[in-house]
N, C-alpha and C positions, 0 to 999 in steps of 0.2 A: 228394835234391832240392837245388837251389841255395838260397842264403841267402834267407830270407823277408824281404821288405821291406813287404808289406802283407797283411792278412788281412781277408776279408769275414766279418762275423758276421750271420747271419740269425737274428732273434729277434722276440719279441712286442712289439707296441705297448701291450700290457697287462702288468701285473706278474705275473699268474697268482695262483693260490690258495695256493701254497706259498712261504714266504719264502726257501727255498733257491734258487729260480730267480733272484731278484734278488741274493742273496749271491754265487752262482756267476758271474752276469753281471758284477758289480762286480769280483770276483777276476780274471776274464778281462780286463776293461778295464785293470786295474792291471798285470797281467802283460804285456800288449801294450805299454803305455806304458813300463814299466821296461826292456823289451827293445828299445825303439826301433823297433817294428813298427807301421806305420800301421794304424789301424782304419778299415775301410770299412764303412759301415752305412746303414740306411734313412733316416737324417736326422731322425727324430722326436725330440722332447724328452719323451716319455712312455714308460711301461712299461719293459720290459727294455732297449729301445733307449737310453733315457736312462741307465739304470744302467751299461751297458757304456761308453757314450761319456763320461759325466761322470767315471768312474773312470779311463779312459785319459788324459783331459786332466789330471786331478789328479796323475797319475803322470808328467806331462811328455810325454805322447805326442801324436802327430799324428793328427787325426781328420778323416775325410772323410765327410760325410753326403750322400746322393744321394736327392732326394725330388721327386716330381711336383708341379707347380705347384698342381694341384687339392687335394692333401693339405696343402700349405703354406697354402692359402686357408682350410682348416678350422682353422687355428691350432693344429696339433698340437704346437706348441712347437718350440723349437730348443735346441741346447746351446751355451752360451757357450764360445767358443774353438775351435769346430769350423769347418772349412771346409765350404762347402756348394755343391753343384751342383743347380740346378733343371732338371728335365727335363719333357717334355711328358706322358708317361704311364708306365704300369707297365712296358711293354716296353722303353722307353728306360732306365728305371731299372735293370732287370736287366742290360741290355747294358753300361751304364756301370759297374755294380758288378763285373761280370765282367772288363771291361777293366782296371779299377784294382786287381785283386786277384791274389795269388799262390796263395791257398788259401781254403777256405771252412770256417767253423765253424757248426754248426747247434745253436742253443740252443732251449729250449722256445718255442713260439709258436702262432699260430692259422693260419687259412686262408692268409693272406699268406705266412707262413713256409713252409707246405707248398707253395705255388705256386713260390716261389723255389727251394726244395729239390728238388722234382721236376724242375724245368727244368735245374738245374745238374747233377744226376745224369744226366739224359737226354742232355744235351750231351756228357758224358763217355762214356756208352755209345756215342754216335754218333761217337766219336773226334774231337770238335771241340775238346777240351782234355784235358790230363792233370794238372790241378791237384788237389791233395789235398782231400778232403772228410771232415770229422769231425763226427759227431753227439755231443753231450754229453747222455747219457741219464740225467739227474738223476731219481733215484727211479723209474726205469723209464718216464719220460714217453714215450719213443719206442718202447717195446715194441710197441704196436699197429701202428706203421708197419713195424717189422721183420717182424712177423707177416704183414702184407699183402704185403711183398716175397717172403716165403717162399711165400705162396699163389700169387703170380704165377709163381714158378718151378715149384711143384708142379703147377699147372694147365697147364704147357707154354707159357707166354707169355714166358718169359725163361730164358736160360742160367743155370746155377747160379753162374757167376762174376759175375753182376750184383751179388752181395753183396760183391764185392771192389772195387766202384767207390767205396766209402766205408768208413770205419772208425767204430767205436762205442767211446766211453770213458764212464766213469761220472762223472767230474768234470773240472773245467778243469785241474787239475794234470797230467792225463795227455795233454792236447792236443798239446803241442809234441813229445813223443816220437812220438805217432801221426802228426803231420804229417811229421816227419823220416823215418819208416819206411813211408810210404804206398806201396803197390805201384802200378806203372804199370797203366793200363787195358789189359786183354787184348782184342785184336780179336775173339776168339771170341764175346764178348757181342753183337757186332754181326753177325758173319758166319755164326754156327753154323747158322742156319736158311735161309740164302740158297742 
């Protein structure tokens, strides 16, 4: 792939129950900042979102937070030094995050993270983009998701190559190699049943 200028990180607005989640998020933010790669994220100043954004800024990085107005009104916090785009709703947020990013990294998170992740993988399956997607499977956090995708394939609702739409790494140190070596989306995942 061409040189990365921006990476979108989908992650939780909570820190989660394992301190490794925040530690790995901070390491990711630091790595992005040190490499001069813009962090695009959900714009909150809480949870893993705050961990990755604060670390990126501390490392001298450029950070773009994209957040719906209704969430900003809940005072979910913001990160000093981050640029911010306010949007109308969640659909707008995902579209802006997509437009601003060259690749996607999926950290642990909740239902919002799942929503963003499913949509970005689906868009790739539908040949709407060919941007790399990498899961960081800290302590097996994403194992149930991977099992669900296996079930989708086993039950005949997806071609086996849907599992090639994304890559899975165990820690953030493996992300950049995975991004650089991400395979292109195969049209067979869209067309095999038509």
